[in-house]
SEDO-974157 format. One record per residue: residue in three letters; y, x, z of N, C-alpha, C in turn. Coordinates in steps of 0.05 Angstrom, whole numbers, plus 5000, padded with zeros to 4 digits. Each point is the difference from the previous one (the first is absolute). Layout:
# SEDO-974157
ALAYXZYXZYXZ...
This chain:
# SEDO-974157
MET270384587635498849884977502049814987ALA499949994974502249864985499849705003CYS502349885003500249714997501949954977MET499349804983501549974975502049775003LYS502150014984502149815001499549774981PHE500549765010499549754985502549845001VAL501349954976502449854999499449734988LEU500749795015499349734992502449834999GLN500549874977502249824999499249754984GLY501249775006499149764986501649765007SER499249774988501349755004498049805012GLU500249754993498649795014497050044999CYS498950104978497150014999498850235016LEU501650185009499050245014498749915026LEU497450055001498449925023500749715009LEU500049824980500549725006502649965013ALA502150114989502750005012499950165026ALA501250244999499750185022501049895026SER501649784999500949885025497749895016ALA497849944986497649915014498750225017TRP500850254995498850225016501250015028LEU502349885004501350025025498249895022VAL499550165020498249925021501649915024ALA500249745004501449895022498650085026PRO501550065022498750085025497949805010CYS500649744997498149805010497450004984LEU500150084974497650004984498550265003ALA501450215007498750265004498550015026ALA500749825019498750005026497049934997GLU498450085019497249945000499749705004THR498249874984499449725003497049975002ALA499249775011497249945004498550014973GLY497950164999498450024975500650244983SER502250145006500850224983498250245002HIS498250005019498150235003497149904998ASP499649774987497349894998498050184986PHE501050174981498250174985499750285012ASP501050045024499850275012497150095003PHE498249815004497150075003498950134975ASN501349964978499050084974500850284991PHE501950135015501050264991497850215003GLY499850174979498150225001498250014976VAL497950155002498050044978497449875008TRP498949854980497649835006497850044980LYS497550025010497749984982499849714993THR499849944974500249724991497749924983HIS498849775006497949884984501149744988VAL499649964973500949764986497649864989SER499949745004498049834987501549794984ARG499650014973501549834982498249804985LEU500749755001498549804984500850034971LEU498050054983500650064972501049764984HIS498949765007500749764984500849785019PRO502450015011500849805020500249724987LEU499649795017500249724993498149934977SER497850144999498049944979497249945011ALA499849985026497449965014498350255000SER501050224988498550255000500450145027ALA497950135009500150155025499950304995THR500250094975499750284994502550165009ARG499550215015502150165012499850294991ALA502350135000500150294996501050145025GLU498850225007500650145025501450274993TYR502050075017501550244996500550145027ASP500350265000500750155024502150214993GLY501850055020502150194996501850025024THR502550044994502050055021502549834996SER501349935021502649874999501850135020VAL502650004994502050115017502349805003VAL500949965025502349825005502250165013SER502350004988502250175009502449825009LYS501350085021502249855012502650044984ILE501549784998502750004987501849855019TRP502650085002502049865016499049975029GLY498750205011499149995028497949805005GLY498649914979497849815003500649724990ARG502549954992500849744989499249974971ALA498750204989498850004974497950214999ASN498149984981498050214997498949994972ILE498750224992498650004974497150075005PHE498349844988497150035001499050104974GLU498750245000498950124976497050015001LEU498849884980497149974999498850154976GLU497850155005498650134978497049995007VAL498449864984497149975005498550024974ASP497450065002498250034977497449865006GLY498749914978497349885002498849994973PRO497549904998498749984974501649844979ALA501749815010501649844981502550144991GLY500650235012502450144991501850105023HIS502550054992502050125018502249805004ILE500949965026502249825006502250165015GLU502449984990502350135012502349805001GLY501249975023502149805003501950075023ALA502249865001501950045022501149735009GLY500249965026501249765011502450065017LEU502349894993502450035016500449755017ARG500450055026500349775019502850025012LEU501549794999502850005009500349775020TYR501450065022500549805021502849874997ASN500049745001502649854999500849925028PRO502150115011500849945028501149725003GLN500849884978501149735002497849795002SER498050014983497849815000497750095019ARG500150265008497950125017497349984986GLN500150044973497650014984499950274985TRP497650064991499650244983499549914971SER500950164981499249974972498250224992LEU497949944985498050194990500350024970ASN500450254990500550054972497950204990TRP498249914983497750174991500350074971ALA499450254993499950094972497650184996SER498849994977497750174993500950214980SER498950245002500750214981499049944972ALA498349804997498949934973502249894982ASP502049855012502249904983502850025013GLY500150105025502650045013501649755003GLN498849775001501449755002499749885028LEU502349925012499949875026498849724997GLN498149945018498749745000501949815016PRO499549734997501749815015500150075030VAL502449995011500450075027498749805019MET498950105022498849835020501750015026TYR500149775014501649995024498349905023GLY500650105024498549905024500850165024ARG498349975021500650135026497450035016PHE500250155022497850035019500349815023ILE497849875007500049835024497550075016GLU500450085025497850075018498150204987GLY501150214988498450224989498749954973ARG500749784987498849944974502449954980GLY500050144978502049964980499149834977GLU501649814992499349834977502449994981PHE499450034974502150024979499149844976PHE501849854987499349814979501850034976ASP498949934977501549954976498449824982GLN501249934976498649844981499950154973GLU497750014988499650164975498349844980VAL500050104975498249894980497750204996VAL497649925004497650174998498249874979ASP499550134978498349904978500849724992GLY502749954998501049754992500249795021LYS499250065025500049815022502350065019ASN501449805009502050045021498650015027VAL500350225014498550045025501950095022LEU499349935025501350125023498650265006VAL501650205008498950265007500750065029ARG498150095016500450065028499150285006ASN501750175012499250265010500049995031THR497950115012499850005029499450285010PHE501250075023499450245015498949925027SER497650105007498749915024498350235012ASP498649945022498350195014501450265005ILE502549995009501750245003499450145026THR499350264998499750175023501650264994PRO500350185019501450254994498750164978ASP497449974995498750164980498649854978SER500549744997498749854979501549744995SER499549884977501149744994498649894975ARG500649754993498849874978502149844984PHE499750014973501849854982498349834982GLU500949754995498749824982502049864982GLN499449984975501549834981498149784992ALA501149754999498449774993501749824981TYR498549854982501249814982499249725008SER501849814996499449725003500949854976ALA498249864987500749844976500349705007ASP499849935026500149725008502249965021GLY502250154998502249965018499750105028GLY498150185004499650115027497849875016ARG498549814989497849885015497750195003THR499450154978497850205002501150264988TRP498850225010500950274991497650164992GLU500450174979497950194991501150285004GLU498750165016500850285004499350164975ASN502050134988499550164976500550305004TRP501350085021500650285005500050055030ILE498250185008499750065029500350305003MET501750095019500350285006499550045030THR498550205007499750085028501050295003PHE501450055022501350255005499050135026ALA499450264998499350175024501850244999ARG501450045023501950225000498750274995ALA501250164982498950264993500650205022SER498150155008500450205021501750234989GLY502050085016501650234992501949944978GLY500349754991501749924978502949975010GLY501950044981502849965006501349864977ALA502349885005501449854980500850184976ALA500050265003500750184978497850024979ALA497549925008497850034982499949754981ARG501550014979500249784982497449954984THR499349754996497749944983500650094971THR502550004992500750074973499650294994ALA499450175020499650284995497050064997ALA498349795000497150054998499450154974PRO498450225002499450164976498149864982GLY500050094975497949914981500949784982HIS501249785011500649774984502150054979PRO502350135007502050054979498950154976ALA498250195005498950164978498149844982SER498949795011498049844986501249794983ARG502649965001501349794984502050134981ARG500549864978501950104980502849945009SER501750204999502849965008501549834979ALA501649825009501549824982502950114998PRO501150004976502850094996501949855018GLY501750155015502049885017499249965029GLU497550055007499149945027501150205021HIS501250224991501250195019503050024996ASP501249804989502950014995501750025025PHE498949915023501650005025499350255017ASP498550194990499250235016502550155009PHE502150004985502550155007501149905026ALA499449755008501349875023498750065026PHE497650125000498550035025501550205018GLY500149935026501350175019502149855016THR501750155014502149885016502750084989TRP501849814997502650044986502349925018GLN502150174999502549925011501349804981THR500849775009500749784983502949905004HIS501449974978502749875001499949744984ILE500949795011499949734987502849894997ARG500649904976502449854995499249714992ARG501049815015499349724995502449844994LEU500049854977502149824994500149775020LYS502249975014500249825022499549704992ASP501249934977499849724991499450004970PRO497450034993499250034972500449754984LEU500350044974500449784981502449825007SER502050125012502549865007502450114987GLY499750234986502350144988501350205019SER499050015025501050185020499050284995ASN501650205007499150284998500150145027ASP499449845021500150105027497250095008TRP499850265005497450125007499850085029VAL497649995011499450115027498050224997GLU500150195019498350244997498450065025TYR497750124997498150065021498850284995ASP499150125022498550254998497549995018GLY497850114991497650005016497850164986THR497549915004497750144989498249804985HIS498650104980498149844985497450174996SER497849905010497450144998498249844981VAL498750154982498249884980497350155002ARG497949855003497350125000498249874980GLN498150154991498249904979497849825011VAL499249824984497749825004498350024974TRP497449985003498250014977500450264984ASN500450225013500450264987502450004981GLY502049855006502549994985500349774981ARG497949834997500249774983501349775014ALA500850045024501749825016501550165020ASN502049905012501450145022501549815017LEU500650095024501549855020502550155008GLY502349884999502550125008501149865025GLU501150165018501349895024502850115002LEU501949825003502850075001501349915026GLU501650185012501649935023502750144998ALA502249855002502750114996502049845017ASP502350135005502149885016502750044986GLY501849805004502750024989501849825016GLN502549984991501949845015499249704999ALA498549924980499249724998497549935015GLY498750215012497749945017497650184994HIS497749925008497550154998498249884978LEU498950174983498349924978497250105006GLN498049834996497250085002498449844980ALA498450144984498549874979497650164992LEU498249884985497850144987499849924971SER498750164984499549944972497150064994THR498849844983497350054990500150024970ARG498650194989499950044971497050034992TYR499149824983497249994992499850044969PHE498250174992499650054971497749834989ASN500549874977498049854986498850174978PRO497550095003498850184979499449864974GLN500149735000499549854975502549984983THR502349945013502649984985501650255001HIS499450195018501550255004502849945010LEU500349775014502549935012499950025031TRP502350045012500250005030501349755009SER499149905023501349775013501250105026VAL502549945005501550105023501049765017SER499350005026500849795018501350125025TYR501549845015501450095024499649805023GLY500250115024499849835024501750115022THR500849825018501650085023498849885026PRO500650125023499049885025501549755008ARG502149934985501549765007498449754996ASP498549994977498449754995497150054994GLY499250264997497150054996498949904975ASN501649994978499049914974500550214979LEU498250024980500450174978501649864978SER501750144986501549894978498349944976ARG501049844982498849984974500150274986ALA497850074987499750274989501850044975LEU501350244999501250094975497950164985VAL499849974974497950124984501350184979GLY498850234995501050184980498550264998GLN501250204988498750264996502150224996PHE499050244999501750234994499750084971LYS502350064988500150114973502050234999ASN499150234990501750234999501350075027GLY498449975022501050075026501849805013HIS500349764988501849795011498349755004GLY500049905025498549755006501849765000GLU499149794986501549744999498149785009PHE501049845019498449785012501749755002THR498949784991501549754998498549775011ALA501549795008498849755009502249795000ARG499249754997501949785002499849895029LYS502349985014500049945028501949775006PRO499249825018501949795009501950125021SER502349885003501950085021501849775007ARG501650035021501849795007502149954978LYS500350194982501949984978498749914974GLY497549925001498549924976498150214991SER498449944980498050184990501350234985PHE498950245002501150234986497850204993TRP500550164980498150224994500950255015CYS498050135012500550245015498850234985ALA501550224998499050254988500450235019ARG497950165003500250235018499250254985SER501650215003499350254986499650225020ILE498250194992499450235017500150254982ARG501550205009500250254985499350245018PRO497650114997499250235017501250264989SER500450195019500850274993498950185021THR498350194993498850185020501650265002SER502350014987501650255002502949935002GLY500749845020502749925004501750235009PRO502749965000501850215008499650075029ALA500850255007499650095027501349825021SER502249884992501449835019498549755007SER497949934984498549765005497650065018ARG499550255007497650075015500650015030SER498149915016500350005029497350035013ARG500050025026497650045014499749805024THR497549935006499349845023497850155014PRO499049905023497850135014497650054981PRO498550225004497950084981498049784994MET499249984975497949824991498050164983ALA497650025009498050174986499649914971ALA500349744995499649904973501950114980ARG502350115009502050104982499850314997ALA498050125012499950295000500050124972GLY501850194995500050144975501049854976LYS501149765004500949844978503050014997PRO501049984975502950034996501649775012THR502550065007501749785008501249884975GLY501349775004501249874976501349755008SER500549824981501349745005499049804980TRP500449755007499649784981501749775008SER500549824982501849785005498749744990THR500849785012499149744991502349815001GLY500349834980502249815000499049734990SER501549795007499249734993502449854988SER499449804984502149824990498949724997GLY501749815003499249724998501649864978VAL498749854983501349854979499349715004ARG502049835005499649725006499349854974ARG498149825002499249834978500349715007GLY500549834981500449725006497549865010ARG497850074988497449885008497950215003
């Protein structure tokens, strides 16, 4: 089965300076807490109870039922949670990316809804004695509130999740989102919630939401990284490896996993791409197992088969604008085609190539 070739070259902005991908042996080693979410892997029957008007003294709730899937990344040091549920109040579809930081021994939780494809404020926390607690601060209906997510009542076949708000600095909490999970019999991680039938056909397709479909599959990858970006140096380092991209939300989002080696070391990273059906723009973020954090998103779109994504980013050399380009080609030259072990998802599809490049332009402020 065909594996496609992916050529990647860039400067400082590429995956938050590709030097950050280098996985030091001490950080790659297993650390306490790096498998705290192992209980969650698999397919789950999911019930959601949502408070419709939080922080208003209203007790009116909406109930939903559906399925969620949690898939392992980096051997368990990261995972993606995919939720799809329905109820009288409507349809909910979202994805949560959880990344472990081996330095702080904490997890970061990164949630996005398919309604707008926007990452919510990141939450940080850890598990203690079988209970996970994660916190952030947000503005809800004009109020500054503390937000707490908890995982509890964990057994091999069930668990409970609660989100709560506090408008008084943590003295009192109001539960606004409760999920209970029961392991689905005969389920496997391959049964994605995003493949659920019926829902895609019932919604109107938005222009641009399938712009990344060309990238799905496994790719033989060559990387060229500028060793010292924004310094005037033209010294490059090179790596070879594989890059796998799979769809989320039936293609309106996707997850990429990269692993490559070269003379400068070992690279390991992931990328998330979420489509906003309101603006028709994509947001692209990156993360590494080195620190378990997602980068600030680059935002952009495809025009005439060419994707451009930009963001202003801080660095040790000052603030700069980052631009990343993607050029797909499904009919690359024969010399660009190669094969890896069979993958059913690529059956009958043409081989090809695509490339992505990045550039950084320093700004004074």
